[in-house]
C-alpha positions in Angstrom: 71.8 281.4 125.0 69.0 279.8 122.9 66.5 277.2 124.0 68.7 274.3 122.7 71.7 275.6 124.7 69.6 275.9 127.9 68.2 272.3 127.4 71.7 271.0 127.0 73.1 272.7 130.1 70.2 271.4 132.0 70.8 267.9 130.7 74.5 268.0 131.4 73.8 269.0 135.0 71.2 266.2 135.3 73.7 263.7 133.9 76.3 264.6 136.6 73.5 264.4 139.3 72.5 260.9 138.1 76.1 259.7 138.1 76.4 260.9 141.7 73.4 258.8 142.7 74.3 255.6 140.8 77.5 253.7 140.7 77.3 253.0 137.0 75.2 254.2 134.1 75.3 253.1 130.5 75.0 255.5 127.5 71.8 253.6 126.6 70.3 254.2 130.1 71.1 257.9 129.9 69.7 258.3 126.4 66.5 256.7 127.5 66.3 258.9 130.6 66.7 262.1 128.6 65.0 261.0 125.4 68.1 261.7 123.2 70.3 259.5 121.0 73.2 257.5 122.3 75.5 259.6 120.1 74.2 262.8 121.9 75.1 261.2 125.2 78.6 260.4 123.9 79.0 264.1 123.0 77.6 265.2 126.4 80.1 262.9 128.3 83.0 264.3 126.2 81.8 267.9 127.0 81.7 267.1 130.8 85.2 265.5 130.7 86.5 268.6 128.8 85.0 270.7 131.6 87.0 268.8 134.2 84.3 266.6 135.6 86.1 263.3 136.6 84.0 260.8 134.7 85.5 257.3 134.1 84.5 254.9 131.4 84.3 251.3 132.7 84.8 249.2 129.7 81.7 247.2 128.8 79.8 248.5 131.8 79.2 252.2 131.5 80.2 255.5 133.1 81.2 256.2 136.7 81.9 259.4 138.6 85.1 259.6 140.6 84.3 258.6 144.2 84.1 261.6 146.5 83.4 264.1 143.8 80.4 266.3 144.5 78.7 269.2 142.8 77.2 272.0 145.0 73.6 271.4 146.3 70.9 272.0 143.7 68.4 274.7 144.3 64.9 273.6 144.5 62.0 275.4 142.9 59.0 276.5 144.9 56.8 273.8 143.4 59.4 271.2 144.3 59.6 272.3 147.9 55.8 272.4 148.2 55.7 268.8 147.0 58.3 267.9 149.6 56.3 269.5 152.4 53.1 267.8 151.4 54.9 264.4 151.0 56.5 264.8 154.5 53.0 264.6 156.1 52.0 261.6 154.0 55.2 259.8 154.5 55.3 260.1 158.2 51.7 258.6 158.4 52.5 255.6 156.3 56.3 254.9 156.7 58.0 252.1 158.5 58.8 253.2 162.1 62.5 252.8 161.6 62.5 255.4 158.8 60.9 258.2 160.8 64.1 259.6 162.2 66.0 259.2 158.8 63.2 260.8 156.8 63.0 263.8 159.1 66.8 264.2 159.0 66.8 264.1 155.2 64.0 266.6 154.9 65.8 269.0 157.4 68.9 268.8 155.2 66.9 269.6 152.1 65.2 272.6 153.8 68.6 273.9 154.9 69.7 274.6 151.3 66.6 276.5 150.3 66.7 280.1 149.5 65.5 282.3 152.4 62.3 283.4 150.6 61.4 279.9 149.6 62.1 278.6 153.1 59.7 281.2 154.6 56.9 280.1 152.2 57.7 276.4 152.9 57.3 277.0 156.7 54.1 278.8 156.1 52.7 276.0 154.0 53.7 273.4 156.6 51.4 275.2 159.1 48.5 274.9 156.6 48.6 271.2 156.1 46.8 268.8 158.5 46.0 265.1 158.4 42.8 263.7 159.7 43.2 262.2 163.3 41.2 259.2 162.0 44.1 258.2 159.7 46.5 255.9 161.5 49.8 254.5 160.2 49.1 251.9 157.5 51.3 249.4 159.2 53.4 248.9 162.3 56.7 247.5 161.1 60.0 249.0 162.2 62.6 246.8 160.4 63.2 248.4 157.1 66.4 250.1 158.0 67.9 246.9 159.4 66.8 244.9 156.3 68.3 247.5 154.0 71.7 247.3 155.8 71.6 243.5 155.5 70.5 243.5 151.9 73.3 245.8 150.7 76.0 244.1 152.9 74.8 240.6 151.9 74.4 239.6 155.5 72.1 236.7 156.7 69.2 237.6 159.0 67.9 235.5 161.9 64.1 235.7 161.6 61.3 234.6 164.0 58.2 234.7 161.9 54.4 234.3 162.4 52.8 233.0 159.2 49.1 234.0 159.4 47.9 231.8 156.5 49.7 228.7 157.9 49.0 229.6 161.5 52.6 228.7 162.7 55.6 230.4 164.1 59.1 229.5 162.8 62.7 230.6 163.3 64.9 230.5 160.2 67.9 232.1 158.6 67.2 234.1 155.5 69.2 235.8 152.8 67.5 239.2 152.0 67.0 239.7 148.3 64.5 242.5 147.7 61.8 244.7 149.2 58.2 244.5 147.9 55.3 246.8 148.7 52.2 244.6 149.0 48.6 244.9 148.0 47.7 245.4 151.7 49.8 248.6 151.7 52.6 247.1 153.8 56.1 246.1 153.1 57.3 242.5 152.5 60.8 241.1 152.3 61.7 238.7 149.4 64.5 236.4 150.7 66.1 233.1 150.2 64.9 230.9 153.1 67.5 228.4 154.2 64.8 226.4 156.0 62.6 226.0 152.8 65.6 226.1 150.5 63.8 228.5 148.2 62.7 232.1 147.9 59.9 233.2 150.1 58.1 236.5 150.9 57.8 237.7 154.5 55.5 240.5 155.6 57.3 242.9 157.9 54.2 243.2 160.0 54.4 239.4 160.8 58.1 239.5 161.9 58.2 238.7 165.6 62.0 239.1 165.9 64.7 240.0 163.4 68.4 240.1 164.1 71.5 240.8 161.9 74.0 237.9 162.0 77.7 237.8 161.2 77.0 235.3 158.4 77.4 236.5 154.9 76.1 235.1 151.6 76.9 235.4 147.9 74.6 237.5 145.7 72.0 235.5 143.9 72.2 235.0 140.2 68.7 236.4 139.5 67.4 239.9 139.2 64.3 241.2 140.8 62.7 241.6 137.4 63.4 238.0 136.6 62.0 236.9 140.0 58.8 238.9 139.5 58.4 237.6 135.9 58.7 234.0 137.2 56.1 234.6 139.9 53.6 236.0 137.4 53.6 232.6 135.7 51.7 231.3 138.7 50.1 234.4 140.2 48.9 237.7 138.8 51.2 239.3 141.3 53.7 237.9 143.9 51.5 238.8 146.8 50.5 235.3 147.6 52.7 234.3 150.5 54.4 230.9 150.6 56.6 231.3 153.6 
């Protein structure tokens, strides 16, 4: 097997992996991801179909993998596992509180598929990484998991919010739209506010109470990229709060 064959096998595996993680991918997106022509992607998809991989073409939208189809867990290289072990320490110091349990669970699952020799080295490295006790968590929010559930299910949130720059507390219904990592190294929620009848940004640190309601809403006809582009017309970044 020559270098070109090895590169193609690697690309074919990566295409299946990406199709597992996304509902739809276009040939153009795949060609940009792998720096090859669209025609090459067409040939790759055909080769995967011939190999029995259940890929469906959604007319005018892209490619989709049959729901429930999984490939065996990928083996991580030593360098990849070292990066994960280091990231684990950094993430747990700066992550939203609601993510701590999920992050640890995900990392344990990743470590479970490691080769025995790599697992030993990973455990050894874990004992050789420490964080300064002077470093505290960057922020204290614990609402990210709830917000993500509401965002993907198109459910309205009941929010009690303390606006620092306005010096007021309000209660309002909001329709979650997107998450934004702010200049102050904390998370904010971009949402359509039914009180202000417009999009607003709410810092998670300033949320006094947040509850998931049974109310649903229709997806908004604007993408996050379009929203950010519109905000840049008035501000360098969307970090200026108007809630």
